[in-house]
N, C-alpha and C positions, 0 to 999 in steps of 0.2 A: 481542567484535566491536563495532566502532563503528558509529554511525548511518549514515554515508556508505556503508559497505560493505553494510549491510543494505538500504539504499535501492537500490543498484545491483543486488543480487540480486533484489529485488522487481521492478524494471523488467524484468530478464531473464526472470523467470518470467511476468510479464504478457505480454511479447512471445511467449513460448512458448504461452501460453494463446490468444492471438490467432491464432497459426498453427494451433493445435488446432481452433479453430472452423471453419477452412477444410476440414478433413478429417473433421469430425464427432466430434471428441473434446472433451468438456466438462471442462476442467481448472478452470473457475471454481467449480464446486460440488463438486469432489473434496475429501474430507477424509482425511488420512493416518491410519493406525492410532493414532498418538499424538495425534490431534486437530488437527494443523496443517492450515492451508488458506491460500489466497491472501488471502481476505477477513480472516482473523484476523491475518495478517502486516501487511496494510495498517492494520487497526485498532490494532495494537500500535505502529506507527511514527507514526501520525497525531498523537497527543497530544504527541509530542516535536518535531514540526516547528514551526518558528517560535519555539520556546522557547529560552531561554538555555541555555548548555552545562550548567549545573548541574542541569537537568531530566533529563539523560541520565546514567546511572550512571557511564559512563566520560567524565568531563568534560575529558579531554585533547584531545578532538577536537571540531571545531565541529559544532553541531547542524545538522540539515537544515532547509531553508527550506520554506515552504508551496509556493513555486514549483517546487521540486525534486520535489514529490509530484504536481504537476499532471497529468503523464502518467497515473499510476495512478488518481488521483481522477476524471479525465475518463472513463476507461474504466469505473471502478467505478460511476459514476452510471448508465451504460447497463446494465451486467451485474446490478447489485443496486439497482434503483430504490427499494427500500424502505429503503436504508441511509443516506439523507441525504447522499450524497457529491456534492460539487461541486468544480470546479477552484478552486484557491486555498485549499482547506481549509475553507471556510465550511460550516456545517451547515444544510441546508434544514429548515424547519419541517415537521412531519408534517401 
């Protein structure tokens, strides 16, 4: 699966988690039996954003840009304030 598709899935799940907040369901801190979570998915994609295609295993597709992760990073900064997330992908100092 390539980076762009993973980013689209991440955005969709972030939107679902935002809706979950409205009805009292916390998907932000849910961890699947196999260890997967929204936070881990974002952390997996983050190092590949803004990088050249060679940083992604499937280099036939263009890498995602930091700007394309802004939606998720902006929300992540609110949901996980200890994670150093900021829009644009910059890491805050602890």
